[in-house]
N, C-alpha and C positions, 0 to 999 in steps of 0.2 A: 503493498498500499504506499509506502514511504518513496519508493522508487517511482510509482506513477505519479504521486503528487510532486516529486522532485523533477521530473520530466516536463509536467506542466508549467511550473514554474519557471524553468530556465531555459524553455525550448530555444529562444532568440538567442541567449548567449553560448548555448551548446551550437548552434548552426553558425554563428559568428565565428566562432573558434574553428569550427571543422572546415568551413569554405573560405576563411579568410575575407570575407565579403559581407558587410555589414548589411546591405541593400538585398542582398541574394537571401539573407536571414530574415529579413523584413517581409520579403516575399513569401518565403515558408510559413513564417508565423501567420501571417495574414490567412494562407490558406488553413493553417492549424485552428485559428479563430472561429471559422466559417465550419469547417468539418467536424468538430469536436462536439457541438451540441446537435448538427444534424446527423450525424453516425449514430450517437447514443439514442436519437430517438428512431431513427430507421432501423435500428439492429435490435431494439426489444423485442418486437414479436418472433424473430429468429431465435434468439435467445431463448424466449420461452418456449417454442417448439425443440430448439436442442436439449435443453434441461429436461424437459418432459419425456423425451424418447430416447434418450442415452444414458449410458452407467456413469457411475461418478469416477469410475477409473477413466473412462473415455475423456470426460470433462476434464479432468485434472490431467491427462495427456495433452490435450490440446490447448488448455493454460500454459503448460509448459513448452510446448513448441512454438506457440506463437510468441511468446515472451523473449524465447532463444532468438527467433527471427527476428524481432523487434531490436534485440541487442546487437546482433550482428548488422543489419540495416543501419543502425545509429551509429556507426563507426567506418561506414563507406562514405567519403567525400564526393558523392554524385549527386545530383539533383534528382536523378530517378529513384534513388534509394532513400531520399529525404522523404518523397512524396509517398512512396510505399511504406516507410516506416510512419508516417501520421496515418495514412490508411488503415493500417493495421492496427495502430494503437487506439484510433477513436473506436474500432469494433472491439477490442482487446478489453478496454477500460469498463465497459459495462457488463460484458461477460464474467469479467474476473470480481466484480462488487456482488453481480447477483450469484456468481457461483458460491462466492465464500460466505454468503450472509445466511 
């Protein structure tokens, strides 16, 4: 949970460091600002279906797989990786909070 909140709070700083380009970091941050609430709202029905129709083991394995992928994408200094990272993150966050509650 701390890792999720840290990412949300420091996304612009992380991408400024990773890309050495403040303007690119702002562009990515602006995408994140829109994607986070939209992704959360759109993913909730699918998260419900997933949790209702799969085992706990599958759900936890999925969480670990997505978290690992987010971690790997987060250190690749490419724009496509940043957008893929954010897209996965905004889908992962509501799944994580729902699964662990």
